[in-house]
Structures are given as C-alpha cells and as structure tokens.
C-alpha angles and dihedrals in degrees: 000000000000113000114232117230110235093216098051097091090054101046100076097047090045093053090048091053091049092052091049091049092052092048092049093051096046097080090050091050092048091048091047090051091049091051093048089049091062111109117233091230140021134177127243110196117212140172121272124306110275096036123112090240090059089048098055094040089053091050095050093043091054093051092047092048091048097049110023134064090250130078108222112206121199117228113194113212141162088269137278095321087067096057111015096087092052093046090051093048102039111005092250123155091036094211136022138179123239140139127246096270096045088050091051093049091050094045098046105027090226134123104230140345087232132023115283115226113245091004087270090167093049125240102273123082115245093222143020112244112284103193096175093069118111138175117247095181143337106251135205118321116254130198135205136185143152111293121207136168112282092238095050120115095234117120101175136000089265086074090062095074108129092006129118110274125177108243145128102097102134086149087069102048092165088066097037094056091058089055090049091051090053092047094050090050089058094047100258116147102181141033087228091074089086137030108272117222103200114231131159095235149336097288093057087043092060090047089053089056091047091051094045095246092116133032094212144001135186109251140167127244110253098028111146091225090056089057089048091050092047092052093045107041105354120251138192138193119243115232121250126217120268093194106128093231092051091049091051090056087063100040094052088065100028110032121195100049144085139178110272129179113248120202124227114275110081116084112278097022106106099160136009101305129185108223135177102267124188143163121262118217131224097215125199136157142247087262093071113101122237088237092060091045091052094046094052098041094047089051094051090042091057100036105031092121090065088068093059099082093040097072134003096240091054093063109113096011106146140168097264086063093060092086121053126183093211093058113145097204127052118257124249112261092234090053091050091054090050094048092048089052089052093046099241098106115076139171092278089060090050087058092048090051092049093050094047091052088053091054096254127138108233090162089071091063092079 
C-alpha cells in the first residue's frame, strides 16, 4: 500500500499563493526601480540670458525642481546650434528649448519645407540632420513683431521699406526666421527692401533701436531688453496682418504659428496688436528614459499655473497645449504614453507621428 505524504494537499495551494504574491509585488518593484533610476539633476539648455526662451525655460525648470524628484538646471547658450549636435549624439543636455521651425531644421537638416522668397534664409542648411531629436512637450506660446520707438511715424511694417532695420544674424536662425515670417506677412520678398543694420542677434537689435542706430528690429514679447527699452525711450510693436492669405505666406515657410491679437500689458504692446505667435518646443532625444519623461510631464501637468507669474509668455500655458498637431518633430515615446493616459493624444496624432518619422510634412496640410 502506497504511503500518502502528509504535505501533498498543501503544496499546490501554497505554490499558487507564492505565485500570486510575486505577481502582486512586481509592479511595485518595477515602479521602485523606475524611481531609483531618476537622476538627481538634469540640464535644460536655453537661449541667452535676457531672451524670452531663457525666461520660460527658467520658469519651467524652477517648477520642476520645486515639485519633482529631479533638479532641472538651466544652461544658457547661443541657441539650439550650440547644443543640438551633442543632444543628438549623447542625450546631453537632456532638454532644450526651440520653436517649431528650429526643431524642424535640426531634425531634417534642411532649410525650409517650401521655397523662401529672396533666399532670406540663405542657401546653406543650419544643421545636419539630427534624427534622434524628439519633442517632450509644446511649451508656452511666444510672439514676435517689429519693434519701433513709440514716437516713430511707422504704423505697420510696410512703412519700413527703405528704412534702417536690424538684421544679418544668420548665426541665430531661430531669431531670423521669426523676422522672415513677419516680413512675408507684410508682402516683402527680399531683405534688400530696407537698409540692413548688421547686428549679431535680437538683443543687440533692440539696443540699436534704443540708441537710434536702427529704426526697427524684430523682437519677442517678454524680452528683458524690450522692457528696458520701453522704460528708457518708449517702444511699441507694429501690428501684423490677420488676413488668411497673409498668414499663409508666413506659415508655408514657418509652420506652427499664426497671427494672434495680444492685449496691452507686456512691454511694447500699447493697444490690441496682432503678432506672429507660435509654440515653443521642449526638445529632448531618444536617449531620455520614459521614467524621466513621466516625472517631468506629470509635474508640469499638475503645477503649470505656477509658471504663469514667472514670465509673461508662460501666462495661460496649460496641459491641453502640450500636444500640437502641427508639430515639426516627432514626440518622445514616453511622452506619447503619458499623453494617451491623459486623453489628449488620439489616432490623428498617431498618424502625424508616423508621417514625421517617414520624413513627410503633415504640418503643411493645414
């Protein structure tokens, strides 16, 4: 007669309980590993101190450092050309600020999705293709326009024909393209239609207006130097055209923007003024982990309103603005997962992502 083992009836239930216990603890272990994988510090590259890009990057970095497990350190630079190659090759810096056109240049290594009248952007690409770049989020909306002295006779940029306009900063394409968008909107087809006052960038351009060396310069709302100029000599932005055909002249060369009316308040805006308004991009790379992407995005999602008082362009920035259909660079996969979880990424965005990765231009469909 076979002897029955006393423990046999208990073995199967015991093994089942052990399996269940392991399965239940796995998500916690995975989450704990993800949390421990978060770096204590990352870098967010911006434009130079005094620019609006530096302002909004500083605002978002402060909020992220205050409320997330990561300290976000701002690194002022001469603009994306200074950090894009390194980000593409190594993932450092982890984040960088750009606008939709600068992002497209860096990603594709091309000059423009459509021909630029008068070759106003030159004939040589500003970057080689950097295919590892990705968008983490669309940031605050910025605006630019032609800035003149408040007591000048100019009503619109059309009045600047033949006048002295600060220009010549091909080394800062991210600033130059905004000027080109404003010129195209007013019907200009060449930089030779006015007298170019050579400056290295927008900040020196505003100073040239202050000092009387230039009649106008293209500048961004929220720049510290614009506030300085307004307090010193008085300045105002010239209105752009909101005619759909005029707007299209700009968007064919600089996708991702439009002419939006800005209310008085920021320095240089004296009355309701239509200005070229566009999304900024928080760029990252394929090297960034999904865990870091989730930590940062969830922080800005919850605490975005804390950025509003920190810089003028941050006012009104909200989570539904993090995803834009006219993005010019594909989104980071970790960001896509987060946005799907939040319900702001749909099938149409999947199609946009697919087309961008194929080298197509879905942003020109609009």
